[in-house]
C-alpha positions as CSV (number, residue, x, y, z in Angstrom):
1,M,-149.0,29.7,-67.2
2,Y,-151.0,28.0,-64.4
3,N,-152.5,30.1,-61.6
4,E,-149.9,32.9,-61.9
5,R,-152.1,35.8,-61.0
6,E,-149.3,37.2,-58.7
7,N,-146.6,37.1,-61.4
8,I,-148.1,37.3,-64.9
9,A,-148.6,41.1,-65.3
10,H,-145.1,41.8,-64.1
11,A,-143.7,39.1,-66.4
12,L,-145.4,40.6,-69.4
13,A,-144.1,44.0,-68.7
14,T,-140.6,42.8,-68.1
15,I,-140.5,40.6,-71.1
16,T,-141.9,43.3,-73.3
17,E,-139.2,45.7,-72.2
18,A,-136.5,43.1,-73.1
19,L,-138.0,42.3,-76.5
20,N,-138.3,46.0,-77.4
21,R,-134.6,46.3,-76.7
22,Y,-133.3,43.3,-78.6
23,A,-135.9,42.3,-81.3
24,S,-136.9,44.2,-84.4
25,S,-140.3,42.7,-84.0
26,H,-141.9,40.2,-81.5
27,E,-144.9,38.4,-80.2
28,I,-145.5,37.1,-76.7
29,I,-147.6,34.0,-76.5
30,V,-149.0,33.1,-73.1
31,V,-150.3,29.5,-72.9
32,D,-152.8,29.2,-70.0
33,D,-152.9,25.6,-68.9
34,A,-156.5,25.8,-67.6
35,S,-155.8,28.2,-64.7
36,T,-158.5,28.3,-62.0
37,D,-157.7,31.8,-60.9
38,D,-158.0,35.1,-62.8
39,S,-154.6,34.7,-64.6
40,A,-156.2,34.5,-68.0
41,D,-158.3,37.6,-67.4
42,I,-155.1,39.5,-66.5
43,V,-153.5,38.5,-69.7
44,G,-156.6,39.2,-71.7
45,R,-156.6,42.8,-70.4
46,A,-152.9,43.2,-71.3
47,A,-153.5,41.8,-74.8
48,A,-156.3,44.3,-75.3
49,G,-153.7,47.1,-74.9
50,D,-150.9,45.4,-76.7
51,P,-151.5,43.4,-80.0
52,A,-148.1,41.7,-79.6
53,I,-149.5,39.7,-76.6
54,R,-151.6,36.6,-77.4
55,L,-153.4,34.3,-75.0
56,V,-153.9,30.7,-75.9
57,R,-156.0,28.6,-73.4
58,H,-156.2,24.9,-72.7
59,E,-159.7,23.8,-71.6
60,R,-158.1,21.2,-69.3
61,N,-154.8,21.1,-67.5
62,R,-152.4,19.3,-69.9
63,K,-149.0,19.9,-68.1
64,L,-145.7,21.3,-69.3
65,G,-145.0,19.3,-72.4
66,A,-148.4,19.9,-74.0
67,T,-148.2,23.6,-73.0
68,I,-144.9,24.0,-74.7
69,R,-146.2,22.2,-77.8
70,T,-149.1,24.6,-78.0
71,G,-146.9,27.6,-77.7
72,I,-144.4,26.4,-80.3
73,G,-147.3,25.6,-82.6
74,A,-148.6,29.2,-82.3
75,A,-145.2,30.8,-82.8
76,T,-144.6,32.7,-86.1
77,H,-141.1,34.3,-85.8
78,E,-137.7,33.0,-86.8
79,L,-136.5,32.7,-83.2
80,V,-138.5,31.1,-80.4
81,L,-137.7,31.7,-76.7
82,Y,-139.3,29.5,-74.1
83,M,-139.4,30.6,-70.4
84,D,-141.6,30.3,-67.4
85,S,-144.0,33.0,-66.3
86,D,-142.5,33.3,-62.8
87,L,-139.3,34.7,-64.4
88,P,-136.6,32.4,-63.0
89,V,-134.2,34.5,-65.1
90,D,-134.1,38.2,-66.1
91,P,-135.6,38.4,-69.6
92,D,-132.8,40.8,-70.5
93,A,-130.7,37.6,-70.9
94,L,-132.3,37.4,-74.3
95,G,-129.7,39.8,-75.5
96,R,-126.9,37.5,-74.4
97,A,-128.6,34.5,-75.9
98,I,-129.0,36.2,-79.3
99,R,-125.4,37.3,-79.3
100,A,-124.2,33.8,-78.3
101,M,-126.3,32.3,-81.1
102,R,-124.9,34.7,-83.6
103,A,-121.3,34.3,-82.4
104,T,-121.3,30.5,-82.2
105,R,-123.7,29.9,-85.1
106,A,-125.7,27.7,-82.8
107,D,-129.2,26.5,-83.5
108,V,-130.2,26.3,-79.8
109,I,-129.0,28.4,-76.8
110,A,-129.9,26.7,-73.5
111,G,-129.5,28.4,-70.2
112,Y,-128.2,26.8,-67.0
113,R,-128.2,28.2,-63.4
114,F,-125.0,29.5,-62.0
115,D,-126.2,28.8,-58.5
116,R,-128.9,26.3,-57.6
117,V,-128.6,26.8,-53.8
118,P,-131.6,29.2,-53.5
119,E,-134.0,26.5,-54.6
120,G,-133.1,24.2,-51.7
121,L,-130.8,21.3,-51.1
122,V,-133.4,18.6,-51.9
123,R,-134.3,20.0,-55.3
124,A,-130.6,20.6,-56.1
125,I,-129.8,17.0,-55.4
126,Y,-132.8,15.8,-57.5
127,S,-131.7,18.0,-60.4
128,R,-128.1,16.8,-60.3
129,A,-129.2,13.2,-60.3
130,Y,-131.6,13.8,-63.2
131,N,-129.0,15.6,-65.2
132,G,-126.6,12.7,-64.6
133,L,-129.2,10.2,-65.6
134,I,-129.9,12.0,-68.9
135,G,-126.2,12.3,-69.6
136,A,-125.7,8.5,-69.0
137,L,-128.7,7.5,-71.1
138,F,-128.0,9.7,-74.1
139,G,-124.3,10.1,-74.0
140,W,-124.1,13.9,-73.7
141,P,-123.6,15.6,-70.3
142,F,-125.9,18.6,-69.9
143,R,-126.0,21.2,-67.2
144,D,-129.4,21.9,-65.8
145,I,-131.4,20.4,-68.7
146,N,-134.8,21.4,-67.2
147,F,-134.0,25.1,-66.8
148,A,-136.8,27.2,-68.5
149,F,-134.7,29.4,-70.8
150,K,-134.2,28.0,-74.2
151,L,-133.8,29.9,-77.5
152,F,-134.4,28.0,-80.8
153,R,-134.1,28.7,-84.4
154,R,-137.5,27.9,-86.0
155,E,-136.0,25.2,-88.2
156,V,-135.1,23.1,-85.1
157,L,-138.7,23.0,-83.9
158,E,-140.0,22.2,-87.4
159,A,-137.6,19.3,-87.7
160,I,-138.4,17.5,-84.4
161,E,-141.6,15.9,-83.0
162,I,-142.3,16.6,-79.4
163,R,-144.2,13.8,-77.7
164,S,-143.8,14.5,-74.0
165,E,-146.8,15.6,-72.0
166,G,-144.9,16.4,-68.8
167,S,-141.6,17.8,-67.7
168,L,-139.5,15.4,-69.8
169,V,-140.1,17.9,-72.6
170,D,-136.9,19.9,-71.9
171,A,-134.7,16.8,-72.3
172,E,-136.7,15.7,-75.3
173,L,-136.2,19.0,-77.1
174,I,-132.5,19.1,-76.5
175,I,-131.8,15.4,-77.3
176,K,-133.8,15.4,-80.5
177,A,-132.2,18.6,-81.6
178,K,-128.8,17.0,-81.2
179,N,-129.9,13.8,-82.8
180,R,-130.8,15.8,-85.9
181,G,-127.4,17.4,-86.0
182,F,-128.3,20.8,-84.7
183,I,-125.8,22.8,-82.7
184,V,-126.7,23.3,-79.0
185,Q,-124.7,25.8,-76.8
186,Q,-125.2,26.6,-73.2
187,I,-124.9,29.9,-71.3
188,G,-124.8,30.4,-67.5
189,L,-127.4,32.7,-66.1
190,D,-128.3,34.1,-62.7
191,Y,-131.2,32.3,-61.2
192,F,-134.0,33.9,-59.2
193,P,-136.2,31.6,-57.0
194,R,-139.9,32.1,-57.1
195,A,-140.9,35.0,-54.8
196,Y,-144.7,34.9,-55.4
197,G,-147.2,32.1,-56.0
198,Q,-146.6,28.3,-55.9
199,S,-144.5,26.1,-58.2
200,H,-146.4,23.2,-59.8
201,L,-143.3,21.6,-61.4
202,S,-141.5,20.0,-58.4
203,S,-144.0,17.6,-56.9
204,I,-143.5,13.8,-56.5
205,G,-146.3,13.4,-59.1
206,V,-144.3,15.4,-61.7
207,I,-141.1,13.5,-60.9
208,L,-142.9,10.1,-61.3
209,R,-144.4,11.3,-64.6
210,I,-141.0,12.2,-65.9
211,F,-139.8,8.6,-65.3
212,R,-142.9,7.0,-66.8
213,E,-142.5,9.1,-70.0
214,L,-138.7,8.4,-70.1
215,I,-139.4,4.7,-70.1
216,T,-142.0,5.1,-72.9
217,L,-140.1,7.6,-75.1
218,Y,-136.6,6.3,-74.6
219,P,-136.4,4.4,-77.9
220,D,-137.7,7.4,-79.8
221,M,-135.3,9.8,-78.0
222,R,-132.4,7.4,-78.4
223,H,-132.9,7.1,-82.2
224,P,-130.4,9.3,-84.0
225,G,-132.7,10.3,-86.8
226,Q,-131.7,11.8,-90.1
227,P,-129.4,14.9,-90.0
228,A,-131.3,18.0,-90.8
229,P,-130.2,19.9,-94.0
230,R,-127.9,22.8,-93.0
231,P,-127.5,26.1,-94.8
232,T,-124.1,27.3,-95.9
233,P,-122.6,29.4,-93.1
234,T,-122.7,33.1,-93.8
235,P,-121.0,36.0,-91.9
236,A,-122.9,37.3,-88.9
237,S,-125.3,40.1,-89.8
238,T,-125.3,43.3,-87.9
239,D,-129.1,43.5,-88.0
240,T,-131.0,42.5,-84.9
241,P,-132.8,39.2,-85.7
242,K,-136.5,38.9,-85.1
243,A,-137.2,37.2,-81.8
244,K,-140.2,35.5,-80.3
245,S,-141.1,34.8,-76.7
246,V,-143.2,31.9,-75.7
């Protein structure tokens, strides 16, 4: 979260509704990346009325990668869902993601946008070029790798080291998970462009930082790593798994 005063209260209410529907227990961790508005105060008031909501604050703005690392480090449940606070997708998609994870025995479920037209032609072109570049560099085509809806089993996040500070983090998460032998599946989702507030993830500075980090971290991301130990597959449980929203 960074300066999301117009979105965060609605996001918390909508996410809570979905988690109550699909998770036997949950927590919502909001990582405030040194907002300069009253976003943190809004979350603080919500947390005072709901112990499942936790606010973690950065003293200085550290960008997306560091923010996701902070959220993952604070997570305690067996499933971890990462999504943006402006709700680019209906949180009710969590139900689909959990079912897809159970049906396919995947370790990661990553969403992609059915339709990118609403975000504008220029951003759609940038995204297509970036997805193509990541596929060419790492040998695995991925649709919409930067989309902010990813559900992980805890063991995936415990097995990989995240080093990105900026928006390369999405690609780093997926590539390192695959390098360790984890199963990644994708599901298509309806995309809702931001209606309130301002995006801070599509500037030229953000794009340049992605490429600087890609040059620096390419050897580490390219390295296959040791396959993670995998449990013996068991029949799908009918119990609702615990879920966690970051």
